[in-house]
C-alpha positions in Angstrom: -0.1 0.2 0.0 0.5 3.6 -0.7 3.0 5.6 2.0 0.8 8.6 1.1 -1.9 10.3 2.7 -4.9 11.2 1.1 -6.3 14.5 1.9 -10.2 13.8 1.2 -11.3 17.7 0.0 -15.3 17.4 1.1 -17.4 20.5 -0.4 -20.7 20.9 -1.3 -20.5 21.1 -5.1 -22.4 22.0 -7.7 -23.9 21.6 -11.6 -21.0 21.9 -13.9 -23.9 22.5 -17.0 -26.8 23.8 -17.9 -28.3 20.1 -17.5 -26.6 19.1 -14.6 -29.0 21.9 -12.5 -31.4 19.4 -12.3 -30.0 16.3 -10.5 -27.7 18.9 -8.4 -30.7 20.1 -7.2 -32.7 16.8 -6.8 -29.7 15.6 -4.9 -29.9 18.7 -2.9 -33.6 18.8 -1.4 -33.8 14.9 -1.4 -31.1 15.5 1.2 -33.1 15.2 4.6 -30.0 16.2 6.3 -30.5 19.8 4.8 -34.1 19.5 4.9 -37.3 17.3 5.3 -40.0 17.9 3.4 -42.8 15.5 4.6 -42.2 11.9 5.2 -38.9 10.2 4.1 -41.0 8.3 1.5 -42.6 10.8 0.0 -39.8 13.2 0.2 -38.7 12.1 -3.4 -42.4 12.8 -4.5 -42.0 16.8 -3.1 -39.1 17.4 -4.0 -39.0 16.4 -7.7 -42.4 18.7 -8.0 -40.4 21.4 -5.9 -37.2 21.2 -8.5 -39.1 20.9 -11.8 -41.1 24.2 -11.4 -37.4 26.1 -9.6 -35.0 23.9 -11.9 -35.7 27.3 -14.8 -35.3 29.9 -12.6 -31.9 28.7 -12.0 -30.2 27.7 -14.9 -31.4 31.2 -15.9 -29.4 32.4 -13.2 -26.1 29.3 -13.8 -26.3 31.1 -17.9 -25.8 34.2 -15.9 -22.2 33.0 -14.5 -21.3 31.0 -17.6 -23.1 28.3 -17.7 -21.9 26.4 -14.6 -20.5 26.1 -11.4 -16.6 27.2 -11.0 -16.6 25.3 -7.3 -14.8 22.4 -8.7 -11.9 23.9 -10.7 -11.6 26.0 -7.5 -11.7 23.0 -4.9 -9.3 20.9 -7.0 -6.7 23.9 -7.4 -7.1 24.9 -4.0 -6.0 20.9 -3.0 -3.0 21.5 -5.4 -1.6 24.3 -3.9 -2.2 21.7 -0.8 0.4 19.9 -1.7 2.8 22.0 -2.8 3.0 23.4 1.2 2.3 19.7 3.4 4.6 17.7 0.3 4.9 14.3 -1.5 3.2 12.6 1.2 0.1 13.8 0.4 -2.8 13.5 -2.1 -5.4 15.3 -2.2 -8.8 14.5 -3.6 -11.8 15.7 -3.9 -15.9 14.9 -3.0 -18.4 16.5 -4.0 -21.5 16.7 -2.2 -24.3 17.4 -4.3 -22.4 17.0 -8.3 -19.4 15.1 -9.2 -16.4 13.6 -8.1 -19.0 11.9 -5.1 -18.1 10.5 -1.8 -18.3 6.9 -4.4 -15.8 8.2 -6.8 -13.1 10.1 -4.6 -13.1 6.9 -2.3 -12.8 4.7 -5.1 -10.1 6.8 -6.4 -8.3 7.2 -3.1 -8.5 3.1 -3.2 -7.7 2.9 -6.4 -4.2 4.9 -5.6 -3.5 2.2 -3.1 -3.8 4.5 -0.5 -4.9 3.7 3.5 -5.1 7.4 5.6 -7.9 9.1 4.5 -7.4 13.1 6.9 -11.6 14.3 5.4 -11.1 18.1 5.2 -14.5 20.2 5.5 -14.7 23.2 3.5 -17.1 24.6 5.7 -15.8 26.7 8.0 -18.5 27.1 10.6 -19.8 23.6 12.2 -23.7 22.5 10.5 -25.7 19.3 10.7 -26.7 20.5 7.1 -22.7 21.2 5.7 -20.5 19.5 7.5 -22.4 17.1 8.5 -24.1 15.8 5.9 -20.9 15.6 4.4 -19.7 13.2 7.0 -22.8 11.5 7.2 -22.7 10.5 3.4 -18.6 9.5 3.6 -20.2 7.4 6.8 -22.5 5.5 4.2 -20.8 5.1 2.0 -17.8 3.5 3.4 -20.1 1.6 5.1 -21.9 0.4 2.2 -18.8 0.0 0.0 -17.1 -2.1 3.3 -13.9 -0.5 2.7 -10.7 0.1 5.2 -9.7 3.1 6.2 -7.9 5.1 8.7 -9.9 8.0 8.7 -9.7 11.4 11.0 -11.8 14.2 10.3 -11.2 17.4 10.2 -15.4 19.4 10.9 -14.5 23.0 11.4 -12.1 25.7 11.8 -13.9 29.0 12.6 -11.2 30.4 14.8 -8.5 29.4 12.9 -6.0 32.6 13.4 -4.7 31.7 9.8 -8.2 31.5 8.7 -9.8 34.5 10.3 -6.2 35.9 9.0 -7.0 35.4 5.3 -10.7 36.8 5.7 -9.8 39.9 7.4 -7.2 40.8 4.7 -9.8 40.7 2.3 -12.0 42.6 4.2 -8.9 45.3 4.3 -8.5 45.2 0.5 -12.3 45.5 0.2 -12.7 48.6 2.4 -9.4 49.5 0.6 -11.7 50.4 -2.5 -13.9 52.9 -0.9 -12.8 56.9 -0.9 -13.0 56.4 2.7 -13.5 53.7 5.1 -15.3 55.9 8.1 -18.5 56.2 5.7 -18.3 52.0 5.1 -21.1 50.1 6.2 -18.8 45.8 6.4 -22.0 44.2 5.5 -21.3 39.6 6.5 -23.7 38.0 4.3 -23.7 34.5 6.1 -25.8 31.4 4.9 -29.3 31.2 6.4 -29.6 27.8 8.1 -33.4 27.0 9.0 -34.1 28.6 13.0 -35.1 25.1 14.1 -31.2 23.7 13.6 -30.1 26.6 16.0 -32.4 25.6 18.4 -31.8 22.2 18.2 -28.3 23.0 19.7 -26.5 23.3 16.3 -23.5 25.2 16.2 -22.9 27.1 13.4 -25.0 30.2 14.1 -22.6 30.8 17.0 -19.8 30.0 15.3 -20.8 32.1 12.5 -20.4 35.1 15.3 -17.4 34.6 16.1 -15.8 34.4 13.8 -17.6 37.9 12.6 -16.3 39.4 16.7 -12.7 37.6 15.3 -12.3 39.0 12.1 -13.6 43.4 13.0 -11.3 42.7 16.1 -8.2 42.4 13.3 -10.3 44.8 10.8 -10.0 47.6 13.9 -13.3 50.4 13.8 -16.2 49.6 11.6 -20.0 49.7 11.4 -20.8 46.4 10.6 -24.0 43.9 10.4 -24.5 40.2 10.1 -26.9 39.5 7.9 -28.3 34.9 6.7 -28.7 35.2 2.4 -30.2 31.9 -0.2 -33.4 31.0 2.6 -34.3 27.8 0.3 -37.5 27.0 1.9 -40.7 29.1 4.1 -40.2 27.4 7.1 -38.4 30.5 9.9 -34.5 31.3 8.9 -32.4 33.1 10.2 -32.5 36.3 10.3 -32.2 39.3 9.4 -31.9 38.3 5.2 -28.7 39.6 3.2 -32.2 41.6 1.6 -33.7 43.7 4.0 -30.7 44.5 5.6 -29.5 46.5 1.9 -33.1 47.4 1.7 -32.8 49.4 5.5 -28.6 50.3 5.0 -30.5 52.2 2.0 -33.5 53.7 4.3 -30.5 54.7 6.6 -28.5 56.7 4.2 -26.5 54.4 3.7 -24.3 55.0 0.5 -21.2 52.4 0.4 -21.6 49.0 1.2 -18.7 46.1 1.6 -20.1 43.1 0.8 -18.5 40.3 3.4 -19.4 36.7 2.0 -19.1 34.6 4.9 -19.2 30.6 5.6 -18.5 29.7 1.8 -14.7 29.9 1.2 -15.1 29.4 -2.7 -16.5 31.5 -5.8 -20.0 29.6 -7.0 -23.9 30.7 -7.4 -23.8 32.4 -3.5 -21.5 35.3 -4.3 -21.1 35.2 -8.1 -25.2 35.8 -8.6 -26.7 36.2 -5.4 -24.5 39.0 -4.2 -23.4 40.5 -7.0 -26.0 40.3 -9.8 -28.8 40.0 -7.7 -28.0 41.5 -4.6 -25.9 43.9 -6.9 -29.1 45.3 -8.7 -31.0 45.6 -5.9 -29.1 48.0 -4.1 -28.0 49.9 -7.2 -32.4 50.5 -7.0 -32.2 51.5 -3.9 -29.6 54.1 -3.9 -26.1 52.4 -2.8 -24.2 54.1 -4.5 -20.6 52.1 -3.8 -22.1 48.2 -4.0 -18.1 46.0 -3.5 -17.8 42.4 -2.3 -15.4 40.8 -1.5 -12.6 38.6 -2.9 -13.6 35.1 -2.0 -10.8 33.3 -0.2 -10.4 30.5 -2.8 -6.5 30.3 -3.2 -5.3 33.2 -0.9 -1.8 31.9 -0.1 -3.1 32.8 4.5 -5.9 30.1 3.9 -3.8 27.0 2.3 -2.2 27.5 5.4 -4.7 27.7 7.4 -5.9 24.4 5.9 -2.0 23.3 5.6 -1.6 24.0 9.1 -5.3 21.8 10.3 -3.6 18.6 8.0 -0.8 19.1 9.6 -2.2 19.1 13.5 -4.4 16.1 12.8 -1.7 13.9 10.9 0.1 14.4 13.8 
């Protein structure tokens, strides 16, 4: 067997073509770790009705950002950067929760490579059962069904890691530098939303998000800032305030300069490229916001890759 250690990067994924939007959404809406729609045996049928209605609209969103999600290429680039930092003893693999390469694909590739030791690294900084929890559950299901034997270590959160905070703060400072006067800027941290019931059941996601904001603002220094939540996906109560409502509130308060900081996303995908850049950007302009700027996503930021490398080194010892 190979003495190498496999780095298994766990990420949400995204459609790699317009034709892949429908199956991607089906995978998403049938995952009961994220959303429970009726009894389990009915969820696939209800999900199909929802997806059939939603898919054409979502396809148009992807058309506007180039016809696909860039998240696979960005995640693979993160893996390559990690390999360079960690050396020849490590080899990276990618497992997307709702698209290709799937968890099965990734584990099969690891097995073919003859690697027995695996470090599963979730690329969701803030733990939630809907994100990291779902990816880890899928990994455990596949391993159980396949009977494959690996020496497995999990890294399931890094919301307060000093290098993650430093990397995020660096992006905020670069964003603030694009405004004439940072004192006139409202920093808007926009995190992916989550059903309120998850938090009430003990999910630590909100606490992790709030701690990240606190730590980042400690490094950024004085500045007016707020936290809001985007990408609500069902009619149940989700975390508030919404990003749309926050932008409207800022406009009513006379704010003219907004710096949008995507939180809980480490790579560009539809929530940054369409939802923030296009949808919220147009809404902000219509409301009278003069400067609407989004911080760059972490993607392959050197500081962020150093954070991931440090996490892996710690887990490997």
